[in-house]
N, C-alpha and C positions, 0 to 999 in steps of 0.2 A: 272836655276838649281833647282832640287827637294828639297823642304824644308819640314822637318819633324815637325809635331805638337808636338811630344814628343820624347825625347831621353832617352833610358833606357840602362844602362850598367849592364851586367850580370857578376858576379864574380865567381859564382860556376859553375863547369863543367871542361872540359879538352879537348884540341885539341890533338888527338893522332898523333904523328909524324910517320906515317906508310910509308914504302917504296912502290914505284910503283905508285906515283901520276901521273895522266894522263896529257899529254902535251896538250896545247891549240891549237889543230889542228883537224879539222873536216874531217872525211872520210865518204863520202856518199856511202852507199852500194847499189848495184843493187837490184831489186825486187827478193826475194828468190824463190826457187822452190815451197815452201809452207809456210803457216803461221799456228800457232796453237793458239786456244783460249781456256782458262781454266776457266770455271765458278767458281771454287773455289777461284779465285782471288778476287771475289766480295763477301764480307762478308755478310752472312745472307740470301742470295737469294736462291730460289728454282727454278731452270731453267726448262722451258718447251720448248721442241724443236719445231721449225717451219720449219726445212729443213730435208732432208734425204740424205743418202749417194748417190753419183752420180749426185746430183742435181746441176745445174749451178746457180751461184750467181753473183751478181754485187756488186760494191762498194755501201754500204748503204743498202744492202739486210738484212732484219731481220732474224737472226739466231735462237734466242730464247728470251723468256721473263721471267720475274720473277713472279711466281705464287702467291707470297705474295703481290707484287705490280704490277699487270698486265699491268699498263701503262708504265713500264720501259722495253725498248727493248735494245737488244745488237746486233750490226750489223757487217757485214763483212767490212774489210778495203781493200780487194782486189777483183778483178774480176777473177773468175775461177770456180772450181768445188769442191764440198764437197767430199774430198777424203776418210776420215774415221771419224767415230764418236765413240770414245772410251767410253765404258760403264763399270762401276764398280759394286759393290754389290748393289742389289736391283735396278738395271738399272740406277744407278746414272750417270749423264753425267760428265765424267772426262776431256774430251778433244775433240775439234773439229778441224780437220785439213783440210785446204782449199788450193788447188793448186793455184799458182799465174801465170795466163796465159797471163796477160797484165800488163805492167808497166804504162799504162795510165788509167785514171778514166773516165768512161762515166757518172758519176754522175752529175746531174745538179740541182741546187736549184734556184727556181724562186724567185728572189729578187724583191719584189714589192714596198718596201719603205725603208727609212733609218732606222738604228738601233733604234734611239730615238723615232720613230713613232710606234714601236710595243708595244702592251700592255703586261702586265705580263703574262697573260694566253696564248697569242699567242707565246711568247718566250718559255714558258714551253712546250707547245704542240710541237713546232718544235724540241726542244732538246730531248724530250721524244720519239717522233716518229722516229727520225733519229739516235737514239742510242748514242747521245752525253751526255745525262743526267748523266750516271755513273761517269763522271769526277768530279761531285760535290759530296762531302762527308759532313757528319755532325758530330759534337760532341754534346752530348756524344756518345760513342760506335764506332766512326770512321767507319761508314757504309755509303752506298749510301744515299744521302739526300732524305727525304720524300717530294715529290713534292706537297703534300697537306699542308705542313707546310710553314709558313713564318718566316724565321730566324730573330733573333734580330740583327744579323750582319753577314758579310761575311769577311773571311780573305784570303789574298794572300801573300805568302812569296817570297821575291826576294833575300834571303840571306841564302841559304842552308849551313850548317856548318859541316855536317857529313863527314867522311873520303871519299875521291874521289869525292866530290860533284863538279858539273859543275859551271863555271862562267856564270850565266844566261845573264849578260850584253853582253858577247862575243857571246854566242849561238844565242840569239834572234836577234842580228844584222845580223847574217847569214840567219835567217829564214824570215826576212821581218817583219816590225813592224805593228801590227794591235791591239796594246794594248788599244789604245783609244776606239776603237769600242768594244773590249772585256770587258772593264770595264763598258761601257754603258749597255751591256747585264746584267752584275751582278747587277748594280744599280737598274735594273727593278725588280729584284727578292727579294728585301728586303725593308722594310720601315726604317730600321736602316742604319748604316754606312757600307761602303765597305772599309776595312782596308788593305792598302798596307804596308808591313814591309820591310824596306831596311837596309842595313848595314851603320851605321853612318859614318864609316871610309872609305867608298868607293864612288867613283863618278860614276854616271850612265848617259848614253846618250840615253837610250831607252824610257825614260818617258817624253814625250813632250805633253803639252796641255791636261793633264788629268783633267777631270772635276768631281767635287763632290766626291773626293776620300780623305779619311783620311790617311795621310802618317805618319808612325811611324819609328823612328830610333832605332835600337838595336845594341849593340856591346858586345863583350866578347866571351869566348870559347864555343864550342859545349856543350850543345844543344841550344845555343842562337838562332839558326836558325829554330828550330822546331816550327811548328804552335801551338802546345799545350802550349809552353812557352809564345808565343805571346798572345794567348787567355787569359791565366792565369793573365798576367800583364795588359792587356788592357780592356778586357770585360769578366770577370770570369763567369764560369758556376755554378749556384747555385744548380740546381736539374735536374732531368731527363727530365723535360719539358722546360728547358732553352736551346733553340736550337741555335747553331752557325754552319754555313756552311763554308767550306774551299775548295780551288781548287788550283792547281799548276799554276805557271805563264805561262808555256808552253801551258796549256789548255786554259787559258784566251786569249792568242794570237791566238790560233786555233779558238776559238769562234768568235773573232773579224774578222779574215779572212773569216770565213764561212759566217757571216752575211753581210760582205762588198763585197766579190767577189764570194760567192757561192762555194768555194773550200772545199770539204769534207776532214777533217783531217785524213790522212792515215799514216802519218809518225811522228816520234818523235826523239828527240836528247837524247842520253845517254852518260854517262861517263863510260869508261871501264878502270879499274885500278887494280893494284896489283903486287906484286913482282914476281908472276909466269908468267907474260906476258913479251914478248920481246919488245913491243911497246905500252904502255898504252896511250890512247888518247880519243878524243871524236868521236862519230859515229852518223850518221843520218841513221836511220833504218826504215823499214816498221813495223808498229805496229803488234806484234804477231810473229816477226821473231824468228826463232829457234836459240838458243845460239851457236850451232856449226857453223852456217852460219856467225854469228857475229865475232867469234874469229878464223875463218878459216885461215886467213893470219898470225895469231900470232904463235910464237914458244912457246909452253907451257911447263912448268916443267912436268916431268912424273907424279908426285904425287901432285895433286892440288884439290882444292875445288871451286865450282862455287856458288856464292851467288847473288841472285836477291835482290838488295838493298845494303846498306852499311854494313860493317863488324860487326857493333854493333847490328843492328836491322833487318838485311836482312834475307832471307830464302834460305836455300840450295836447289839448283835445279840441274837437270841433263843436259847434253849437248844436248840432243834431245828434250828438252822442251823449251817453250818460257819464257821470263821474266814476272814477275808479272805486271799486267796492270798499277799499280801505281808507279812502280820502274823506276827511270831514272839513276840508277847506277848498273853496273855489276862488282862485285868484284871477283878477282881470286887470291887466296892466297895459299901458300904451305900447304899440308895436311901431318900430321905426328902424331904418337902416342908415339914418342920417349920420354923417360924421362931422365933428367940429373941426373947422379949419385951424390948423396949428394948435390943436387942442392940448398937445403935450407941453407947449411952451407958454401957454396962458397961465396966469396966477391961480385960476381955479377956485375962486372964492365960493362958488356955488356947487363945486364938485364934492360928491360924497366919497371921501378917501379914507382908507384904513392905514395908509402909510403917510410919509411926510412928503409925498410927491407934490401936493398942492397946499396952498395956504389955508384951505378949509380945515386941515388937520389940526390947526392951532385953536380952533373953536369947537364948542359943543356941536355934536352932530344934529343938524336941523332935519325936520321931516322933509323927505325928498320923494318926488314922483319918479320912481325908477321906470326905465323902459327896457327894451330888448337889446340894446347896444352892448357890446363887450369892450368897447373903448380900447381897441388895439388888435393886433394880430397874434396868432399862435407862434410860439418860438420855443427854443430849447429849454429844458427843465434846468433852472439854476436855483440851487438851495439857498434861499435868503432867510429861512426860518419862518416864513409866512404861514405855511401849512401847520407847523407845530403850534403856533399861537392860536389857531382856530380849532384844534383838536384836543379836547381834554381827556386823552387816553394815553397810557404808557406804551405807545406805539411810535415807531419812527416812520412817518408816512412817506418820506422820500425813498427810503430803502424798499418799503412795501410796494410802492407804485412801480419802481424800476424792476423789482422781481416779477411783478405781474406782466409788465411789458416784455420781459425776457422769457416768460412762460416757465420760470423756475419754481416748480411746485414745492420743492424742499425749502427754499428760502421763503416762499409765501407762507408756509406753515410756521416757519421760525419767526417771522415778523408779525404773526398774530392775525392772519386774515380771517380765521374762524370767528373772531370777536366782532368783525366789521360788518357794516351794511352801507350801501351807497349814501343813505341819508345822513350818516354821521360825518361824511366827508364833503357834504354840500357846501359848507362854509369855506373849506379849503379851496374848492373850485372858484367860489366867488372872489376870494382874496388873492388868488394866484396871479403873480406878476407875469407868468408865462402863458396865461389863458388856457391852461391845461384842464380838460374835463376830468378832474380827479375822481369824482363820484362815479362817472361812467366807467372809468378804468377799473375801479374797485368792484363794480357790478360785474364786469366781464371776468375779473379774476375769480370771483365767487362761482360764476357759472362754469368756469374751467375746473375748479376744484370739485364741484359737484359731479361734473361729467366724468372726471378721472376717478371718482369714488374714494 
């Protein structure tokens, strides 16, 4: 049985009881007619095309690279033809569509030795040249890791707590287990610790014979599963040069399979949930699959919104686009602008409330079909302590947000912006009585800090 070195219980936060939770049932979708790759999914890159429309590509063919970091390549996950390259203003690459003409991969990786025998530089070169490196991100700034850096530690979370999150223990048992080899790859990339974070209250049967891994147990409400919370409590970031890398557990498993069997990772598991769906469940899809192909068999509400990611920190997308590269949740919830007449004066027995504004706060939170209404208008920031109750970090969110709005870089550093990411503040935005988009402000603050260097 997996034993944790530390056990940390989070008390601040909240698990939203939202309707439309996905069933633990995996549907494997066939190879779609085409996939789409969106460079904007990768924060901070400047893409340079390596293919043109009409060109035939194979699995692993380089499509573009980052002009800022030319060693970072982005590759095709299907064999087919480059159908369209959508360009925006100033010829910015917005989308690359590739037809899927074969459901089998002709990719082959010449495995010459065991994982443990590769050097750090050899592993970096393989991951970079074959387009697998973008799976590794870094804090601060939550961008693709700089391959020239050596992080002080690496984090992997096995306990997502966001609404509609997958049960990774269930999913990876279906995928085939290559975690041991995957963690060996990660251990080669740092001189520090590789940290695996698990749910203290959950039993796992996917972690066998892991070597030289620091295991930590967390429990409590969302955002207890966010990697930013784990880093804050285990190996905090002091300044912009204090680098920590992180990667999803699915990608760790993909790395392990790639180095053990030479199989290029072209598929991923996602959770599809929401009250607008007829049958929310798990799916195994081709990376880059268009959303309309994913929900094709679903009976959707007439008015709905599609979100790549969870309902708190995800991004609205259209049905003819693909999910964000890093998202493993597709949320589909009702869309409406309807306002309740005198909603603020009604007793609100069916209102989902985190305060004592409505009588519903006296009862257990019932499963609720949330929609897009914000139930009020934006107003001045008044510190009621709501943000602090939703953020399990030793940070004063009121002062941090005000320093960001003022553009005060010194204060932003002092209040701990380098430890933050917008997803960690998503619950603050949800609970905010002033309807302030806290996570958006934090994101803009991080962009300013990165720009200023």
